[in-house]
C-alpha positions as CSV (number, residue, x, y, z in Angstrom):
1,X,-1.4,33.9,10.1
2,X,-4.1,31.3,9.4
3,X,-4.3,28.5,12.0
4,X,-3.4,24.9,10.8
5,X,-5.0,22.3,12.9
6,X,-4.0,19.0,11.0
7,X,-6.3,16.3,9.7
8,X,-8.2,15.2,12.8
9,X,-10.2,17.1,15.7
10,X,-8.5,17.8,18.9
11,X,-10.3,16.3,22.0
12,X,-10.0,16.9,25.6
13,X,-10.4,13.7,27.4
14,X,-9.2,14.5,30.7
15,X,-8.6,18.2,31.0
16,X,-11.6,20.1,29.9
17,X,-10.5,23.1,32.1
18,X,-7.7,23.8,29.9
19,X,-9.9,24.8,27.0
20,X,-10.5,28.2,28.6
21,X,-6.6,28.9,29.0
22,X,-5.9,32.0,27.1
23,X,-3.3,32.1,24.2
24,X,0.1,33.1,25.8
25,X,2.4,33.2,22.9
26,X,2.3,35.3,19.6
27,X,2.2,31.9,17.7
28,X,-1.4,30.4,17.1
29,X,-2.7,28.1,19.7
30,X,-4.5,24.6,19.3
31,X,-8.1,25.0,18.4
32,X,-10.8,24.2,21.0
33,X,-11.9,20.8,21.5
34,X,-14.9,19.3,19.7
35,X,-15.7,16.7,22.4
36,X,-14.8,15.8,26.0
37,X,-14.9,12.4,27.8
38,X,-15.1,11.2,31.2
39,X,-11.6,10.4,32.6
40,X,-12.9,6.9,33.7
41,X,-13.4,6.0,30.1
42,X,-10.3,7.2,28.7
43,X,-7.8,4.9,30.2
44,X,-6.5,2.2,27.8
45,X,-7.9,-1.4,28.5
46,X,-4.5,-2.6,28.5
47,X,-3.3,-0.4,31.5
48,X,-1.8,-2.1,34.6
49,X,-3.2,0.7,36.7
50,X,-6.3,2.3,35.2
51,X,-7.2,4.4,38.4
52,X,-5.9,8.0,38.1
53,X,-6.1,10.0,41.2
54,X,-7.8,13.4,41.3
55,X,-4.5,14.8,42.6
56,X,-2.7,13.4,39.5
57,X,-5.5,14.9,37.2
58,X,-5.1,18.2,38.8
59,X,-1.2,18.0,38.3
60,X,-1.7,17.1,34.8
61,X,-3.9,20.3,34.3
62,X,-1.1,22.3,35.7
63,X,1.9,20.8,34.2
64,X,1.2,18.9,30.9
65,X,3.7,20.1,27.9
66,X,2.4,22.7,25.6
67,X,4.1,21.2,22.3
68,X,5.3,23.7,19.8
69,X,5.5,22.3,16.2
70,X,6.4,23.9,12.9
71,X,3.4,24.7,10.8
72,X,5.0,23.0,7.8
73,X,5.1,19.6,9.7
74,X,1.3,19.8,10.4
75,X,0.6,20.8,6.8
76,X,2.3,17.6,5.9
77,X,0.0,15.6,8.2
78,X,2.4,14.8,11.0
79,X,0.2,16.3,13.7
80,X,0.1,15.5,17.4
81,X,-2.4,12.6,17.9
82,X,-2.3,11.7,21.5
83,X,-0.3,11.7,24.6
84,X,0.0,8.6,27.1
85,X,1.0,9.3,30.6
86,X,1.8,7.3,33.7
87,X,2.9,8.1,37.4
88,X,5.6,5.8,39.0
89,X,7.8,5.8,41.9
90,X,11.7,6.0,41.2
91,X,13.0,2.8,42.9
92,X,16.3,4.5,43.9
93,X,15.1,8.1,45.0
94,X,11.6,7.3,46.0
95,X,10.6,10.5,44.0
96,X,7.4,10.4,41.9
97,X,7.9,10.6,38.1
98,X,5.5,11.2,35.3
99,X,6.3,9.5,32.1
100,X,4.7,10.6,28.7
101,X,4.8,8.9,25.4
102,X,3.9,11.3,22.5
103,X,2.1,10.1,19.4
104,X,2.4,11.8,16.0
105,X,0.7,10.8,13.0
106,X,4.0,10.5,11.3
107,X,7.2,11.9,10.5
108,X,8.9,13.6,7.3
109,X,12.1,14.3,6.0
110,X,13.1,17.7,4.8
111,X,15.6,19.3,2.3
112,X,18.8,20.5,4.2
113,X,19.0,23.5,1.9
114,X,15.3,24.2,2.1
115,X,14.0,23.3,5.2
116,X,10.4,23.9,4.5
117,X,10.7,21.6,1.6
118,X,9.7,18.0,2.2
119,X,11.9,15.3,0.7
120,X,9.2,13.0,-0.6
121,X,11.6,10.1,-1.6
122,X,13.7,10.2,1.6
123,X,10.2,10.4,3.6
124,X,8.9,7.3,1.6
125,X,12.2,5.3,2.4
126,X,12.0,6.2,6.1
127,X,8.5,5.1,6.4
128,X,9.1,2.0,4.7
129,X,11.8,1.2,7.3
130,X,9.5,2.2,10.2
131,X,6.7,0.0,8.9
132,X,8.9,-2.9,8.3
133,X,11.1,-2.6,11.6
134,X,8.3,-1.3,14.1
135,X,5.0,-2.2,12.3
136,X,4.0,1.5,12.2
137,X,4.6,4.7,10.5
138,X,3.6,6.8,13.3
139,X,6.1,8.5,15.3
140,X,6.4,8.0,19.2
141,X,8.7,10.1,21.3
142,X,9.3,9.8,25.2
143,X,9.8,12.4,28.0
144,X,9.4,12.3,31.6
145,X,8.8,14.8,34.6
146,X,11.1,14.0,37.5
147,X,10.8,14.7,41.2
148,X,6.8,15.4,40.8
149,X,5.0,17.2,43.6
150,X,1.1,16.5,43.5
151,X,0.5,19.1,46.2
152,X,-1.7,21.7,44.7
153,X,0.1,24.4,46.5
154,X,3.7,23.2,45.5
155,X,5.8,26.1,44.5
156,X,7.6,23.7,42.2
157,X,5.3,20.8,40.9
158,X,8.2,19.1,39.0
159,X,12.0,19.6,39.2
160,X,13.4,18.4,35.9
161,X,12.5,17.0,32.5
162,X,14.3,14.0,31.3
163,X,14.3,12.6,27.6
164,X,16.3,10.3,25.4
165,X,14.7,12.3,22.5
166,X,16.5,15.3,23.3
167,X,17.5,17.4,20.1
168,X,20.6,19.4,21.7
169,X,21.4,22.0,19.1
170,X,20.1,20.2,16.1
171,X,17.7,22.0,13.7
172,X,14.6,21.1,11.8
173,X,16.6,19.7,8.7
174,X,20.2,19.9,10.2
175,X,21.2,17.0,12.1
176,X,24.5,16.0,13.9
177,X,24.7,12.3,12.9
178,X,25.3,12.2,9.1
179,X,24.4,14.4,6.1
180,X,23.5,13.0,2.8
181,X,24.6,16.0,0.8
182,X,21.7,18.6,0.8
183,X,19.1,15.6,0.4
184,X,18.6,15.2,4.1
185,X,20.4,14.7,7.6
186,X,20.2,11.8,10.0
187,X,19.6,13.1,13.6
188,X,21.3,12.1,16.7
189,X,19.2,11.2,19.9
190,X,20.7,12.8,22.9
191,X,19.8,12.0,26.5
192,X,19.4,15.1,28.7
193,X,17.8,16.1,32.1
194,X,16.9,19.8,32.0
195,X,15.9,21.6,35.1
196,X,12.6,23.6,35.4
197,X,14.3,27.0,35.5
198,X,15.7,26.4,31.9
199,X,12.1,25.9,30.4
200,X,9.7,28.6,29.4
201,X,6.6,28.2,31.3
202,X,3.0,29.3,30.7
203,X,2.6,32.2,32.9
204,X,-0.7,30.8,34.6
205,X,0.4,27.3,35.1
206,X,3.5,25.2,35.4
207,X,3.2,23.9,31.7
208,X,6.6,24.1,29.8
209,X,6.8,25.0,26.2
210,X,8.4,22.0,24.5
211,X,9.8,22.8,21.3
212,X,9.9,20.1,18.4
213,X,13.2,21.1,17.1
214,X,13.9,18.5,14.5
215,X,11.8,16.8,11.8
216,X,11.7,13.6,13.9
217,X,10.1,15.6,16.7
218,X,13.0,15.6,19.2
219,X,12.5,18.1,22.0
220,X,14.2,21.1,23.4
221,X,13.8,24.0,26.0
222,X,14.4,26.5,23.3
223,X,13.5,27.2,19.8
224,X,16.2,26.1,17.5
225,X,14.2,27.3,14.3
226,X,13.3,30.9,14.7
227,X,12.4,31.3,11.1
228,X,9.9,28.8,10.8
229,X,6.3,29.4,11.8
230,X,5.0,27.4,14.8
231,X,1.8,26.0,16.1
232,X,1.2,25.6,19.8
233,X,-0.7,22.4,21.0
234,X,-2.2,23.5,24.2
235,X,-5.1,21.2,24.3
236,X,-4.8,17.7,22.9
237,X,-6.1,14.1,23.8
238,X,-4.3,12.1,26.5
239,X,-4.7,8.9,28.5
240,X,-3.3,6.7,31.1
241,X,-1.1,3.9,29.4
242,X,2.3,2.1,29.3
243,X,4.6,1.5,26.4
244,X,2.9,-1.7,25.2
245,X,-0.5,0.2,25.3
246,X,0.9,3.0,23.1
247,X,2.4,0.4,20.6
248,X,-1.1,-1.4,20.4
249,X,-2.8,2.0,20.0
250,X,-0.6,3.2,17.2
251,X,-0.8,-0.2,15.3
252,X,-4.5,-0.4,15.6
253,X,-5.8,3.2,15.6
254,X,-3.3,5.5,13.8
255,X,-3.5,5.3,9.9
256,X,-0.4,3.8,8.2
257,X,1.2,6.3,5.9
258,X,2.1,5.4,2.3
259,X,5.2,3.1,2.3
260,X,6.6,0.4,0.0
261,X,6.6,-2.5,2.7
262,X,2.8,-2.2,3.2
263,X,2.2,-2.1,-0.7
264,X,4.5,-5.3,-1.2
265,X,2.6,-7.0,1.7
266,X,-0.7,-6.5,0.0
267,X,0.6,-7.4,-3.3
268,X,1.9,-10.7,-2.1
269,X,-1.3,-11.4,-0.2
270,X,-3.3,-10.9,-3.3
271,X,-1.1,-13.1,-5.3
272,X,-1.1,-15.8,-2.8
273,X,-5.0,-15.7,-2.7
274,X,-4.9,-15.8,-6.5
275,X,-2.5,-18.9,-6.2
276,X,-4.8,-20.8,-4.0
277,X,-7.9,-20.1,-6.1
278,X,-6.2,-21.2,-9.2
279,X,-4.8,-24.4,-7.4
280,X,-8.2,-25.3,-6.3
281,X,-9.5,-24.9,-9.7
282,X,-6.8,-27.2,-11.2
283,X,-7.8,-30.2,-8.9
284,X,-8.8,-33.0,-11.1
285,X,-7.0,-31.8,-14.0
286,X,-3.7,-32.8,-15.2
287,X,-0.5,-31.7,-13.6
288,X,0.6,-29.6,-16.5
289,X,-2.3,-27.3,-16.1
290,X,-1.5,-26.9,-12.3
291,X,2.1,-26.1,-13.0
292,X,1.0,-23.7,-15.7
293,X,-1.1,-22.0,-13.1
294,X,1.5,-21.9,-10.6
295,X,4.0,-20.2,-13.0
296,X,1.6,-17.8,-14.3
297,X,0.9,-16.4,-10.7
298,X,4.5,-16.3,-9.5
299,X,5.8,-14.6,-12.7
300,X,3.9,-11.6,-11.8
301,X,5.4,-11.2,-8.5
302,X,7.9,-8.3,-7.8
């Protein structure tokens, strides 16, 4: 099987040692990085705490997820872009938590009857909604490691994974919220906390294989789509950051996919500029000419 690596190079910003990890799965692994950056320069400028300790970095080397994504989704340019992390203490338990925000280039809708066929119209509508509502077409998912132990000799460096983007038994194009015929499915977001014993781990580390089981990248501890060929993201860019850092990064740095809202915004902006230009040119002329200019411009608006 040929390796599909998406539209951008993979970079290891904080974990260059992961490059030498062998492939531990029959599916193809992520390609080697093309560049490495010092960890001190990779943290977002908007982070509240930009100092990551060596123990935390070492823990990330041992425990960051290996994301398993269907090849068809990467072919449609919905590849993994970057993961943001932060360590926090739980106020109630006092346990250490590592929270992750996973950024994908976008997400697509797929036909319920033929799950490898993208539903282009549904994808366009969905991206239009996201662009209008969230100012982005990129996809952001959340998960966290709970009861983290930074001790390098810890037998269990994390106890559970919690997520509000848990897919349950849902499949790639088969959701449990609502079906629109065979056109597409709406997915239900479940909350779940899954023990470490239920996850498949990389044999040489404590990195869980996290399956992206639905087309909107909800996670699971098992593969709900065994018929789809997969791609393992072993090495990928990541940096420290909070949710607002993630949103700023996505809006400023992840290219916006084709959507109707952006198109209409550009169209209106162009016409407003044209209107102002015409209004300036009509100064000193009679009001009839000005009114004619105004009507001629707005008559072309959608």
